[in-house]
N, C-alpha and C positions, 0 to 999 in steps of 0.2 A: 712519471717523474719521482724520483727518491726524495724522501724526507728525511730529516732530522728529528725525531720526537724530544720534546722538552718538556718537563712538569708533567709527568704521567699522560703524555699525548696532548695536552691542553694547548701547547704551542708547537707547531710543526713548521721546520725551515726547510725550503728546497735546498739541496745539495748545491745547486747552482747560484743561489742567493748571496751566500758569502762571496764566492768568485765575482759576481757582478758588481757586488759592493767594492771590492778591492780594486776592480778595473776602473771603477769611476772615480774612487779615492787616489789611484795612481795616475790617472789621466788628467785630473782636474785639481788634485792637491786636496789635503786633509780639511781645511776650512771651508772650502766650496761644498766639498762632499756632505760634511756636517750641516749646511745651510740646505741643501736638497734634501738630506735625510730627515732634518727636522719639519720640512714642509710635507715630507711624505707622512710622518708620525703624526702630524696635526691632522691631515686628512683622514687617517685611520681613526683617530681619537674622535672626530667628528661623527663618525659612523657608529663608534661604541656608544657616544654620548646619546644618540638617537636610538640606539639598541636600548639603553637603560630606560629611556623616556617612554619607549613603547611597551615597557614592562615584560621584557624578553631577557632570558639568561643566556650568556655566551657559553658555548660549549667548547669550542675550538677556534684557534686562530692560525692561519696558514700564512708563511710568508714566502712568496714567489720573487723571482730576481727582480721583476718590476711591477710590484703591486702586492696585494695582500687580499685574503678572504677572512671574514668573521661570521662564524657559524652560530645559530641560536638554537634554543630548545624548541620552540615551536615555530611554525610559519606564522608570520604576521600578516593581518589581513591587508586589503590593497592601500589604504591609506597610508598604514604604519610602514609597509614595504617602501611606497614611495618617499615618505619622510626618512627613511633609514638610508635610501640610496641618496638622497639629497643632503645627508648630514655632513658626508665628506667635503663636498663641494661648497656647503655653505661655511664650513669650519675655514677651510682655504680662502674663501672670499672675504670673511670677516677678518682674518689674520692679514691678509693682503691689503685691506683698507687700514686696519690700525696700524700696520708698518709703514704704509706710505704717509700717514700722518706724522709718524714719529721721524721719517726720513726727511720731512720737509723742515725739522729742527736741527738733525743730527745726521749729516751726509757721511754714510759710510759704506763701503763697496759691498761688504756682506751682509749688510742689511738690506741693500739693493737686491742682491742675489736672492735671499730669502724672501723677499718680497715677490720677485720675478718666478722663483720657484712655487711659490702659493699660487699665483695667478695660473702659472702653467698647469699646475694640478687640477685647478678648478675648472679651467677652460676646456682642457683635454678630456677630462671626465664628464664634461657635458656633452662631447661629441657622442652620437647615438650608435655605438659599436656593440655587438653582442655581449661583450664582457665589461663593458663600461657602466657607471653609474647613470649616465644618459641613456644609455641602451635599455637598462632596466626601468628607468622612468617612463621613457617613450613606451615601452611595452605594456606597463601597468595602465597607463593614460589610454593607448589604442584599445586594449583588451576592454576596458571598461566602457569605452564608447561604442566600439564596433564588433566586440566579441573576439575569442581567441583565434579563430581561423584568419580573419581579415588583419588582425593586430600581428600575427606572424608575417603575413606578406608585406605589410607596413614596416615592420621593423627590419626585414631582410633588405628593402629597399633603401631605407636609413643608415643600415649598417655599410651597406655597399658606397653610398654617398660619403657618410664618414670616414671610410677606410681611403676612398679616393682622396678626400680633402686632406687628411692628415699625410697621404703619401706625396700630395703635391706641396704641401706645406714643407716636408722634410727636405725635398729636393730644392725648394725655393731658399730655405735657410742655409743648406750647403752651398749653392751658388752665391748668395749674398755674404756669407761669412768668410769667403775664401778657402772653401772646401774644409773648416773646421767642422768636425763630426759629432760633438759633444751632443748638443740638443737634437741633432738630427737623427742620431741612432735611436734616441728614446721615441720620437715620432715614428719611425719606421717600425719599432717592435710594437707600439699601440697600433699600427694599421694591419699587422698581421692578422690573419683568421685564427680565432682560437678554437 
C-alpha cells in the first residue's frame, strides 16, 4: 500500500483513505460523514490517551481507508498492551453513553447517528479479528493463560468465527435495509482477512 507522508513521516495516510472518505461523504452526505468521522477520531483518541497513560511515546500514525494504526517507541508489557487496545473501545462506549443521555433531552438525527457510529466502532472492534482491538485483547489474554502456541490456535478460531459473524451481519443488514449498502460495506471490509 502506498502512503502520503506528512509531518516528516509522523503521519502517513494511505492514498486510498481520501478516496474512501470522499465515497462515504458522497454517498451519505457531508454531515453524516462528519458524524462517522468524529466517532472514528474518538476511537483513535482513546488509543492515544491509553498510550500516553502507559507512558509510551507515539512515533507514527498511519491512516488506512477504514482504520488507523498508532505506533509507539517501545513495546508495552501485556497489561499496558491490553489497556491500549481497549482504549478505543472504551472511548467509543463512554461517548455513546454520554450522547445517549444527551439524546434523551435533545432529539437530533445527527446526534443519533453519532451515537450509533460510536456504538458501531465499539462493538465491531470487540469482535476478535486478527487486526481488531478485540483480536489483540483476545491474544494477550490467551497467551497469558495458555502460552503463545495455544493462543495462536485459539485466536485463529476466534478470528474465523468473528469474520463469519460480521459477514452474516452484513448480509442481514443488507436484506433488512432494502439493499442499502452503507453499513454493509463497512462490515464486509471488516470481515475481510488482513
